[in-house]
C-alpha positions, 0 to 999 in steps of 0.5 A: 513370890517367893521362888519355886524349886525346879527339879531337873529333867533329863531325857535321854536316847531322843534318837540313836544311830550308828553314828551317833547318840542325841541327849537332851536336858532341861534346866532352870534359867535363873531369870524371872519376869517381873509381869508374868512372875514365871521361869524361863526352862532352857533345852541343851542339846548334847550329841556323842559321836560313835567311832567308825572304826570300832563303833563302840566307844565315844569319838574323840578325834576326827580326820581332817580330810575324810571327816571319819570319827575315832576314839583312838591312836589306834582307830585313827591308824586303822582308818588311815590304812583301810583308806589310805588317808593320810590325815592331811585336809585337802584345801583343794576339794571340790565345794559345791555352791550350796554348801559353799559357807564363809570358812570355804572362803576364807580357806581358799583365799589362806591357800592362795596366801601360801601359793603366793609365799611359795612363788615368792620364796621359789624366785628368791632362791633361784641356787635352789634351782641350780638354773642353767646361766643365761649365756649358756641358754642363749648360746644353746638357743642361738646354736639351735637357730642355725640347725634350723630348730625353734628351741625355746625356754621356760622360765626358772622354776618350771620342772621341764626347765628344771629336768632339762640336761641338754647340752651343745658339744664339738658341733653336736647337740646332746639332747635331754629326750622324753620316750611316752609309749601310751599303749603300755602307760609307760615313760623313759627319760634320756639324757645325753643323745647326740643329734646324728643317731636316728630314732630307730636306732633311739628305740632299739633298747626298748621295742626291739625283741633282741637287744630290749632289757628284759624287764622293758621288755616284758613291759612293753610287749605289746610294742616288742610282739607288734612288727616293726612297720606298725611303729609310729613315732610322733611328736606334739605341735607347739602352739595351738589351740587346745581344741586343735592339738595336731602331732608331726610323723617323724621318719624312724630311719632320719637322724634325731636332728632332721626330724627336730628340723623346722620345728618347736622346741619347747626344752627338750623334745618329748616322742609319742611311739604308738602303733598303726593298728591300735586305737588312739586320740593323736590326730597327725597334722593333715589327717584330721577329719575336717577339710580345710579349703583356701579361699582362693579356691573357693572363689574360683570354684564359683567364678 
């Protein structure tokens, strides 16, 4: 039997929403089954997304980061300003296991490859990090050991290694020092601090209501308005487990060198300035909520 001509049937507006418009088109497939002598119809689905910025035009672009649709460069810029979006895909964004696909696996694999290439490039370009010569670091650690300080350095490429500007000259350490004020969410970095300077003198430009800088005084107002007796200086004890972090309390009247004796320092000291009257999560060594009893005391008690 000869072929019959079928007119194309078009059904529009199958469903509409604020974000997309869907069309369905039926077309004749030029294929004939010998046993049945019929033609096959194929349904093609077209989905047009609206611009999510102006909600008027058809979308032409999609942001790789927030997955928002836009119709023009103007709408792209508007959505970046409104959502504080930089338009760069977040390769480390969380994806649930139910939504994890082969594309996500491939993306993670390529991300690890990029990290490996960056690490290899950083290791090859040592001059970019301006590392301290090994002999100078060895001499610095030896001088610290003579002062009863266990100074440890990190490999090239670490942030603290690049930041550290500690030197030793004329029988004296000039420390790179970081001050952290948790109650004001402020941090300050000091360079060339002599080891014979007391902690009270080091903190004067920051928490003293008279000698401190007006801008710094305003930011650290909670410290400058508190009595000096409430100020507590702490330093984290290194090489402890994550669930048992403890801090050493330092004496503000003693020098920096005396406070650092017998302690482990990784690159440079970091001092935490807190107030006794305000609650904080820093547990001082020997003042935790757990009581540790030696085995000898237990045996003696039960004998």
